[in-house]
ZADREN-812887 format. One record per residue (C-alpha): y, x, z; residue in one letter. Coordinates in steps of 0.02 Angstrom, whole numbers, padded with zeros to 5 digits, always signed. Each point is the difference from the previous one (the first is absolute). Last residue first. Example, Ala and Ser with C-alpha at 12.3 -4.5 7.8 and 13.67 -1.06 7.14 Angstrom:
BEGIN
-00053+00684+00357s;-00172-00069+00033a;
This chain:
BEGIN
-02372-02554-01331x;+00084-00116-00122x;+00006-00173+00079x;+00037-00135-00128x;+00170-00019-00086x;+00002-00159-00105x;-00100-00102+00123x;+00094+00073+00150x;+00170-00051-00071x;+00134+00023+00134x;-00101+00108+00120x;-00065+00096-00150x;+00181+00030-00053x;+00041+00089+00163x;-00161+00101-00005x;+00033+00050-00180x;+00173+00062+00047x;-00069+00109+00139x;-00146+00063-00104x;+00109+00049-00147x;+00124+00091+00111x;-00138+00096+00086x;-00080+00040-00168x;+00165+00066-00067x;+00012+00123+00146x;+00081-00013+00171x;-00009+00161+00102x;-00141+00061+00113x;-00154-00009-00112x;+00081+00059-00160x;+00104+00139+00078x;-00145+00074+00095x;-00105-00016-00157x;+00128+00100-00095x;+00014+00145+00120x;+00069+00016+00178x;-00003-00144+00123x;+00141-00127+00002x;+00087-00021+00169x;-00075-00133+00111x;+00025-00187+00020x;-00060-00034-00176x;+00121-00033-00141x;+00082-00166-00036x;-00030-00167-00083x;+00086-00149+00077x;-00033-00187-00015x;+00101-00160+00003x;-00103-00153+00046x;-00031-00115-00148x;+00099-00149-00067x;+00166+00084+00036x;+00165-00082-00047x;+00062-00038+00176x;-00046+00174+00059x;+00128+00074-00121x;+00134-00014+00133x;+00101+00144-00074x;+00008+00087+00169x;-00167-00062+00066x;-00120+00009-00146x;+00101+00123-00104x;+00077+00123+00124x;-00141-00017+00124x;-00130+00033-00135x;+00097+00152-00060x;+00005+00069+00178x;-00185-00032+00026x;-00036+00092-00162x;+00116+00140+00057x;-00105+00036+00153x;-00124-00118+00081x;-00147+00090-00077x;+00045+00181-00040x;+00103+00032-00156x;-00072+00006-00176x;+00074-00165-00064x;-00041-00181-00037x;+00074-00169+00041x;-00098-00149-00065x;+00074-00170-00043x;-00057-00175-00048x;+00095-00155-00055x;+00012+00070-00178x;+00165-00077-00055x;+00093-00016+00164x;-00071+00170+00044x;+00086+00075-00152x;+00169-00074+00042x;-00021+00064+00179x;-00029+00175-00067x;+00169-00005-00090x;+00086-00035+00166x;+00171+00070-00049x;+00006+00147+00122x;-00181+00048-00028x;-00009+00133+00136x;+00140+00120+00043x;-00079+00108+00065x;-00173-00015-00077x;+00057+00043-00177x;-00096-00015-00163x;-00078-00170+00046x;-00123+00015-00145x;-00066-00173-00038x;-00166-00039-00083x;-00040-00180-00050x;-00188-00012-00013x;-00096-00123-00110x;-00184-00021+00047x;-00114-00044-00146x;-00143+00123+00018x;+00075+00131-00118x;+00171-00029+00077x;-00067+00067+00164x;-00042+00166-00082x;+00174+00013-00076x;+00078-00042+00168x;-00106+00134+00085x;+00072+00132-00116x;+00176-00065+00035x;-00035+00005+00187x;-00045+00184-00004x;+00146+00044-00116x;+00124-00090+00114x;-00081+00082+00151x;+00083+00164-00045x;+00169-00069+00055x;+00017-00183+00046x;-00094-00161+00041x;+00007-00190-00008x;-00147-00093-00076x;+00032-00180-00051x;-00146-00117-00038x;-00057-00127-00130x;+00140-00007-00129x;+00037+00173-00065x;+00137+00109-00074x;-00022+00187+00012x;+00123+00134+00053x;+00122-00117+00088x;+00137+00112+00067x;+00071-00009+00175x;+00188+00009+00034x;+00047+00074+00170x;+00101+00143-00070x;+00066-00011-00177x;-00069+00123-00129x;+00123+00110-00091x;+00006+00067-00177x;+00130+00133-00030x;-00082+00171-00004x;-00161-00059-00081x;+00095-00095-00134x;-00125+00030-00141x;-00138-00052+00119x;-00149+00120+00014x;-00170-00075-00040x;-00128+00047+00131x;-00165+00096+00000x;-00089+00037+00163x;+00002+00179+00062x;+00129-00027+00138x;-00074-00164+00059x;-00126+00049+00134x;+00132+00038+00131x;+00094-00160-00033x;+00182+00029+00047x;+00063-00055+00170x;+00188-00028+00011x;+00085+00000+00170x;+00179-00057+00000x;+00169+00029+00081x;+00140-00117-00054x;+00152+00048-00106x;-00045-00052-00177x;+00015+00085-00169x;-00138+00121+00047x;-00105-00147+00062x;+00010-00099-00161x;-00036+00151-00108x;-00145+00050+00112x;-00068-00176-00020x;-00004+00012-00188x;-00078+00172+00008x;-00138-00064+00115x;-00037-00142-00122x;-00026+00130-00134x;-00107+00103+00118x;-00127-00137+00036x;-00039-00139+00124x;+00164+00016+00095x;-00001-00018+00191x;+00178-00001+00067x;+00041-00011+00184x;+00185-00030+00030x;+00068+00063+00166x;+00078-00097+00143x;-00169-00056+00063x;-00098+00162+00003x;-00130-00015+00137x;-00088-00165-00040x;+00004+00026-00188x;-00058+00179+00019x;-00145-00024+00119x;-00064-00145-00104x;+00012+00107-00157x;-00122+00132+00060x;-00070+00036-00174x;-00100+00157+00026x;-00086+00102-00133x;+00033+00180+00047x;-00047+00017+00183x;-00175-00077+00004x;-00046+00043-00178x;-00001-00067-00176x;+00143-00069-00103x;+00070-00174+00016x;+00161-00041+00086x;+00131+00137+00017x;+00146+00093-00071x;+00167+00039+00080x;+00185-00009-00039x;+00125-00034+00137x;+00170-00058-00063x;+00144+00026+00120x;+00150-00116+00001x;+00064+00051+00173x;+00121-00128+00070x;+00131-00015+00135x;+00117-00133+00069x;-00100-00152-00057x;-00035-00065+00175x;-00030+00178+00062x;-00175-00047+00060x;-00037-00092-00161x;+00053+00134-00123x;-00096+00134+00096x;-00159-00099+00040x;-00113+00058-00141x;+00064+00179+00003x;+00000+00039+00186x;-00138-00072+00107x;-00114-00059-00140x;+00009+00147-00120x;+00020+00134+00132x;-00149-00067+00098x;-00103-00016-00159x;+00020+00179-00056x;-00173+00070+00037x;-00068-00173-00042x;+00057+00026-00179x;-00141+00120-00033x;-00120-00137-00055x;+00118-00041-00145x;-00027+00169-00078x;+00132+00130-00043x;+00141-00077+00099x;+00142+00028-00121x;+00184-00014+00034x;+00115-00071-00133x;+00180+00035+00049x;+00153-00088-00069x;+00147+00088+00084x;+00143-00086+00091x;-00010+00085+00168x;-00118-00120+00089x;-00123+00024-00143x;-00004+00186+00034x;-00036-00029+00184x;-00138-00124-00035x;-00082+00115-00128x;-00006+00146+00119x;-00070-00114+00134x;-00137-00058-00118x;-00047+00179-00042x;+00028+00032+00184x;-00142-00114+00053x;-00113+00051-00144x;-00001+00185+00040x;-00116+00097-00116x;+00135+00114-00067x;+00121-00054-00133x;+00016+00023-00187x;+00166-00042-00081x;+00063-00093-00150x;+00190+00000+00008x;+00043+00173+00068x;-00153+00070-00085x;+00078-00026-00170x;+00014-00138-00127x;-00109+00065-00143x;-00116+00117+00095x;-00019-00130+00135x;-00038-00130-00133x;-00149+00085-00081x;-00128-00119+00075x;+00084-00129+00111x;-00129-00139-00021x;-00137+00132-00009x;-00127-00083+00115x;+00007+00130+00138x;+00187+00016-00017x;+00095+00101-00133x;-00090+00165+00031x;+00155+00094+00058x;+00095-00147+00072x;-00091-00151+00070x;-00138+00100+00084x;+00042-00072+00173x;+00159-00100-00008x;+00179-00007-00057x;+00089-00091-00141x;+00189-00010-00021x;+00104-00127-00097x;+00188+00018+00022x;+00015+00088-00169x;-00040-00163-00091x;-00036-00005-00188x;-00118+00145-00030x;-00093-00024+00163x;-00044-00178-00049x;-00050+00041-00179x;-00118+00138+00057x;-00064-00114+00138x;-00049-00133-00126x;-00078+00119-00124x;-00109+00076+00136x;-00046-00169+00072x;-00055-00066-00169x;-00091+00165-00027x;-00098-00029+00160x;-00056-00168-00068x;-00082+00075-00153x;+00085-00041-00165x;+00022-00140-00125x;+00160+00021-00100x;+00125-00138-00042x;+00026+00014-00188x;-00057-00178-00038x;+00132-00057+00123x;+00010-00037+00184x;+00145-00053+00111x;-00024-00018+00187x;+00100-00141+00077x;+00155+00037+00106x;-00008-00068+00176x;+00101-00124+00101x;+00066+00136+00118x;+00072-00091+00151x;-00148+00046+00111x;+00037+00182-00041x;+00159-00018+00103x;+00143+00088-00089x;+00123-00143+00022x;-00027+00023+00187x;-00108-00108+00114x;-00124+00139+00035x;-00155-00044+00097x;-00032-00044+00182x;+00184-00043+00004x;-00012-00159+00104x;-00117-00044+00144x;+00098+00008+00163x;+00181-00049-00026x;-00021-00077-00172x;-00146-00108+00056x;+00099-00037+00157x;+00138-00075-00106x;-00124-00108-00095x;-00081-00057+00162x;+00173-00033+00074x;+00045-00119-00139x;-00167-00091-00005x;-00006-00018+00190x;+00178-00065+00012x;-00037-00125-00141x;-00154-00062+00094x;+00100-00018+00162x;+00135-00101-00086x;-00122-00109-00097x;-00122-00048+00137x;+00080-00162+00052x;+00046-00041-00181x;-00182+00025-00051x;-00059-00143+00114x;-00105+00053+00150x;-00186+00038-00009x;+00017+00191+00010x;+00137-00007+00133x;-00097+00095+00132x;-00054+00123-00135x;+00180+00017-00056x;+00051+00039+00179x;-00130+00137+00017x;+00060+00076-00164x;+00180-00003+00060x;-00045+00084+00164x;-00108+00134-00082x;+00140+00042-00122x;+00128+00012+00140x;-00109+00118+00100x;-00043+00108-00150x;+00184+00031-00034x;+00019+00090+00166x;+00044-00062+00174x;+00059+00124+00132x;-00078-00104+00138x;-00044-00175-00064x;+00083-00138+00102x;+00074-00093-00147x;-00161+00014-00100x;-00107-00071+00139x;+00129-00136+00029x;-00007-00053-00182x;-00189-00016+00004x;+00012-00103+00158x;+00135-00103-00084x;-00120-00039-00143x;-00137-00056+00119x;+00122-00109+00097x;+00071-00075-00161x;-00167-00057-00073x;+00052-00181+00018x;+00154+00044-00102x;+00173-00066+00043x;+00068+00179-00004x;-00135+00134-00010x;+00034+00044-00182x;+00184+00028+00041x;-00044+00118+00143x;-00120+00099-00108x;+00130+00013-00137x;+00131+00065+00122x;-00118+00129+00074x;-00049+00058-00174x;+00181+00013-00053x;+00044+00102+00154x;-00147+00117-00026x;+00040+00024-00185x;+00182+00039+00039x;-00048+00118+00141x;-00110+00113-00104x;+00127+00126-00066x;+00102-00021+00160x;-00142+00073+00103x;-00008+00156-00110x;+00189+00019-00003x;+00007-00014+00190x;-00139+00127+00019x;+00080+00125-00118x;+00170-00016+00083x;-00077+00018+00172x;-00096+00157-00049x;+00148+00079-00086x;+00107-00037+00152x;-00129+00071+00118x;-00009+00160-00104x;+00190+00012-00005x;+00013-00021+00188x;-00134+00128+00039x;+00079+00116-00127x;+00168-00014+00088x;-00079+00042+00167x;-00082+00154-00074x;+00161+00057-00083x;+00092-00016+00166x;-00135+00100+00086x;+00020+00133-00133x;+00186+00010+00030x;-00023+00008+00189x;-00127+00140-00016x;+00127+00098-00098x;-00010+00036-00185x;-00031+00142-00123x;-00007+00129+00139x;-00156+00092-00054x;-00099-00041+00157x;+00058-00180-00003x;-00051-00029-00180x;-00165+00090+00028x;-00038-00103+00154x;+00033-00162-00095x;-00114+00057-00140x;-00136+00040+00128x;+00016-00175+00072x;-00006-00079-00172x;-00151+00104-00049x;-00099-00049+00154x;-00055+00169+00064x;+00020-00037+00186x;-00068-00177-00006x;-00143+00056-00110x;-00043+00140+00123x;-00003-00123+00144x;-00113-00117-00099x;-00117+00145-00039x;-00007+00053+00181x;-00033-00177+00056x;-00145-00010-00122x;+00004-00105-00157x;-00132-00134-00035x;+00050-00158+00090x;+00180+00054+00022x;+00014-00021-00188x;+00028-00187+00021x;-00067-00136-00113x;+00017-00111-00152x;+00188+00025-00018x;-00034+00160-00095x;-00060+00180+00016x;+00077+00043+00166x;+00175-00043+00057x;+00064+00178+00019x;-00091+00070-00152x;+00033+00186+00002x;+00021+00140-00126x;-00061+00175+00038x;-00027+00051-00181x;+00079-00041-00167x;-00120+00074-00128x;+00103+00014-00159x;-00111+00008-00154x;+00080+00054-00163x;-00039-00019-00185x;+00088+00128-00110x;+00105-00081-00136x;+00113+00153-00011x;+00172-00074+00026x;-00041-00161+00092x;-00146+00059+00106x;+00073+00169+00045x;+00170-00075+00041x;-00082-00142+00096x;-00104+00119+00105x;+00146+00112+00045x;+00112-00147+00043x;-00139-00086+00097x;-00033+00155+00104x;+00182+00032+00039x;+00028-00179+00056x;-00154+00003+00110x;+00046+00170+00073x;+00174-00064+00045x;-00068-00156+00089x;-00151+00073+00091x;-00090-00153+00073x;-00129-00020-00139x;-00050+00182+00009x;-00021+00082-00169x;-00141+00058-00113x;+00019+00036-00185x;-00135+00010-00134x;+00023+00037-00185x;-00128-00066-00123x;-00104+00090-00128x;+00016+00110-00152x;-00076+00172-00005x;+00124+00134-00050x;+00045+00045-00180x;+00151-00114-00011x;+00065+00082+00158x;-00006-00020+00188x;-00051+00151+00101x;-00099-00085+00074x;-00140-00120-00047x;+00020-00187+00021x;-00071-00081+00155x;-00145-00117-00042x;-00118+00097+00115x;+00121-00028+00143x;-00037-00186-00001x;-00095+00002+00166x;+00135+00106+00080x;+00136-00122-00052x;-00108-00148+00052x;-00021+00071+00175x;-00135-00039+00129x;-00097+00149-00069x;-00091-00126-00110x;+00083-00170+00016x;-00032-00167+00081x;-00098+00021+00160x;+00113+00141+00062x;+00147-00106-00057x;-00023-00123+00142x;-00074-00175-00024x;+00095-00139+00088x;+00104-00064-00148x;-00021+00153-00111x;+00074+00128+00117x;+00093+00166+00011x;+00172-00061-00049x;-00007+00081-00172x;+00112-00076-00134x;-00065+00082-00159x;+00134+00016-00132x;-00054+00020-00182x;+00125+00067-00126x;-00069-00034-00173x;+00088+00085-00144x;-00152+00029-00113x;-00108+00153-00027x;-00148-00093-00079x;-00138+00097+00088x;+00090+00011+00166x;+00047-00183-00007x;-00180-00045-00042x;-00062+00091+00156x;+00130-00086+00107x;-00047-00169-00071x;-00187+00020+00023x;+00026+00057+00178x;+00110-00149+00040x;-00112-00129-00082x;-00150+00073+00092x;+00071-00061+00165x;+00016+00127+00141x;+00186+00011-00042x;+00011-00172+00080x;+00000+00080+00173x;+00158+00098-00039x;+00103-00151-00050x;+00055+00001-00180x;+00159+00022-00100x;+00023+00040-00184x;+00170+00051-00067x;-00006-00002-00190x;+00130+00118-00069x;+00107-00036-00153x;+00068+00131-00120x;-00108-00060-00144x;+00135-00001-00134x;+00109-00121+00097x;-00128-00139+00010x;-00035-00185-00015x;+00161-00077-00067x;+00024+00155-00109x;-00145-00038-00116x;+00076+00106-00139x;-00085+00157+00066x;-00172-00073-00032x;-00028+00076-00172x;+00047+00169+00073x;-00162+00003+00102x;+00012+00136+00133x;+00120-00071+00129x;-00043-00184-00016x;-00185+00043+00003x;+00018+00107+00156x;+00103-00135+00085x;-00136-00126-00043x;-00125+00113+00089x;+00097-00025+00162x;-00015-00189-00006x;-00179+00020-00057x;-00049+00112+00146x;+00088-00119+00119x;-00111-00142-00063x;-00149+00076+00092x;+00091+00017+00168x;+00055-00175+00049x;-00176-00055+00046x;-00014+00143+00125x;-00046-00126+00137x;+00018-00178-00063x;+00176-00053+00058x;+00095+00027-00161x;+00182+00027-00043x;+00081-00072-00155x;+00064+00147-00101x;+00166+00055+00070x;+00133+00060-00121x;+00169+00068+00052x;+00075-00088-00149x;+00112+00040-00148x;-00135+00096-00094x;-00109-00156+00005x;+00112-00094-00121x;-00063-00180+00002x;-00159-00054-00086x;-00028-00182-00047x;-00071-00137+00111x;+00134-00126-00046x;+00087+00011+00170x;+00008+00189-00021x;-00143+00118+00033x;+00006+00164+00095x;+00017-00091+00167x;-00025+00146+00118x;-00145-00031+00117x;-00022+00022+00187x;-00149-00047+00106x;+00045+00032+00183x;-00024-00179+00056x;-00145-00104-00063x;-00002-00038-00185x;+00035-00166-00086x;+00168-00036+00080x;+00095+00016-00164x;-00070+00174-00029x;+00141+00126+00005x;+00151-00113-00020x;-00032-00077+00171x;+00160-00100+00032x;+00055-00034-00179x;-00184+00005-00043x;-00020-00164+00096x;-00174-00009+00076x;+00047+00052+00177x;-00161+00073+00068x;+00069+00026+00177x;-00029+00188-00008x;+00072-00001-00176x;+00160-00081+00063x;+00003+00127+00141x;+00010+00148-00119x;+00122-00094-00112x;+00115-00018+00151x;-00024+00184+00033x;+00067+00040-00171x;-00110+00093-00122x;+00035+00099-00160x;+00140+00109+00069x;-00106+00156-00023x;-00003+00025+00189x;-00066-00178+00017x;-00146+00042-00113x;-00048+00156+00098x;+00028-00086+00168x;-00118-00142-00047x;-00137+00116-00062x;-00141-00054+00116x;-00087-00125-00115x;-00058+00112-00141x;+00069+00111-00134x;+00034+00030-00182x;+00183+00049-00005x;+00073+00030-00171x;+00148+00101-00063x;+00125-00074-00123x;+00145+00018+00120x;-00031+00153+00106x;-00105+00034+00155x;+00034+00166+00088x;+00098-00078+00143x;-00131-00138+00012x;-00131+00125+00057x;+00109+00054+00147x;+00028-00179+00055x;-00187-00029-00014x;-00039+00150+00109x;+00122-00061+00133x;-00062-00179+00011x;-00187+00029+00014x;-00024-00046+00183x;+00028-00185-00031x;-00052-00052-00174x;-00066-00173+00038x;-00146-00119-00015x;+00020-00182+00044x;-00107-00156-00007x;+00020-00189+00000x;+00187-00015+00032x;+00107-00106+00116x;-00137-00017+00129x;+00075+00099+00143x;-00120+00146-00020x;+00046+00012-00183x;+00185-00012+00039x;-00016+00132+00135x;-00080+00119-00125x;+00144-00026-00119x;+00127+00030+00137x;-00073+00171+00039x;-00012+00047-00183x;+00177-00065-00030x;+00062+00111+00141x;-00087+00155-00068x;+00077-00025-00170x;+00172-00019+00078x;-00020+00161+00098x;-00055+00099-00151x;+00143-00074-00101x;+00129+00042+00134x;-00069+00176+00016x;+00013+00023-00188x;+00179-00061+00003x;+00032+00123+00142x;-00065+00145-00105x;+00096-00057-00153x;+00164-00012+00095x;-00027+00169+00082x;-00018+00077-00171x;-00158+00077-00071x;+00010+00150-00117x;+00009+00146+00122x;-00117-00084+00125x;-00132-00007-00136x;-00012+00188+00002x;-00103+00028-00157x;-00162+00027+00096x;-00145+00072-00099x;-00156-00091+00055x;-00142+00122+00005x;-00128-00030-00135x;-00174-00062+00038x;
């Protein structure tokens, strides 16, 4: 580790700045204390605070410039406040879950406190100028979950610096001079996400400045149980770059250590680290040691349960705010009386912010409460059910710190009591319920997907055009031609993944394209699925159009936490304030082998709401969906058919322009007896079975759903079921997976049950992974004979004379 080279902070800091920092540290501590009290007093559900980390975060903020990014977690309140991006009233508004973004602009009440997010998007969902902001990516509570995307945020700076074709995108970068400030608690550095990210940062040489807040514990577990040598900086020493530093030396990361209570050393350390990171794009780790956590981990319990008296005494002595106060007094920057005055003023300002936030939160609901109380009283007048209605009203009136739920429950209870009364008696309450239900839908369930003009759901599609000159080629050549056209017309498009670059991916979709467009745009990565996805997320957050490849669909589970916790929920949890239009390319479905032929669609559709899941049956369809997604601004997962790259396809003349709309199934074969709904590689399996069934007089209508999220937006499958009165859902997932989902969507969601003359059926794979070799595939995944037998069994029940028992 290098020795921190002091630049005499005291020579460049003024008394005014030092006292302003003390005021901020004191205010932040006061809001932490008040926040915990509010949780204990019932005003808020849960609280987690940044007390004990104030001084280090103030120091970090001094090196943070407009256009930089913070990718952190829930203890960074002082950091964000020091940047001027958080008022204490906003802090309390989020604690109370105030749903108005005017009061909680970070997440509109959707995240618990301490989750900060710069609103990069305007009211129409379009990009604002990121270089004008002190950017915070929406914080995350899952331990280390914020770390993978930080590699992509930093990598974007490298691309903006070294790719001249991007220099015109000035709303996203100033020639790559931005730093990404990552933050993480010391205990969370035990997570694999952190190690994978730091290793990738050293390989990529990107401007990532990672701060580790080390207070010695992970909830109750001390660092000795967390980290080798009880020190993350010592454990990471092998990543340290080689000295002396030159272009010929081994690349790596730089490591600094500093005490979290040493004000001048903190500022010096962050200035040195930021200069190195910004100017030379050297990744840096700052291990901030000897921090404290005065209130314990969170509002869920007390740290006195697991810390010794000696440890608690040490924490009281080395509390960063106390040490800062001593330093100010020792160096004569203020008197004790002046600091006491500041402390009293911060107590008042913190209480005022808290009261203002609480009053605004209560006022936001008061109108609905008052109206509900009034309507309940009116409904009770001259009504035999009046006593019951007034009891409901009294329960609502007496509710302690009532929330919207209480009023909704009361009105619904009243409407049940009045269920047999004339409509005019119920009208006012029913209208209140309809209005508030719509408003609450916006407050709590809106913005799962983009609502901007660029939303891929608004793309009506552009049909493929064929002519007598349209060539017939292998599927992999369709992909190759498509990506060649795409990279030629849009410099924002970047592809990364294992084997994507030099060999052009394992199925040759990118063959020859790295040589043509350069390694900076089509890049190989290590075997690190989590940070491949994180790298893509970060790039997408900064205005690029990344395509990240997961080599085989089975490997996606390595990255599932990052996909579901961060990417899929980003637009929702910021209520439309942030987006990351990343496209994840993978290949799956039928091949042969336990880990190379999976189709775990049920896991995806139930984990990745907020993303589009696209399942094209061939490479031409894949190209049409890629066009739609590239033009859009939602994240998506597209699974190509692993066994389709050597099958022949006709290439559309407008390969670069044609688009396929999301959520619009295609009827591949008209029929009259039964509808079979499927997707991906199963389309060929079912089509073969349909021909066989036709030979014995059974007419199959085959529908390719094409996308699972969204699913059949215009109810095309329902139209088919109305005609055939029978339906089968088929795929290669486990039983109860995507087939069950499709059945729910059609039978329940589209209410197709009313048109069925036979029970709906599903065809899926076995409960286990597919064994190796062709027989393993045949006997564990659906085959044409399985489809034939299922349909025949349904028709035999209808016409047993015509379709006798087969086996």
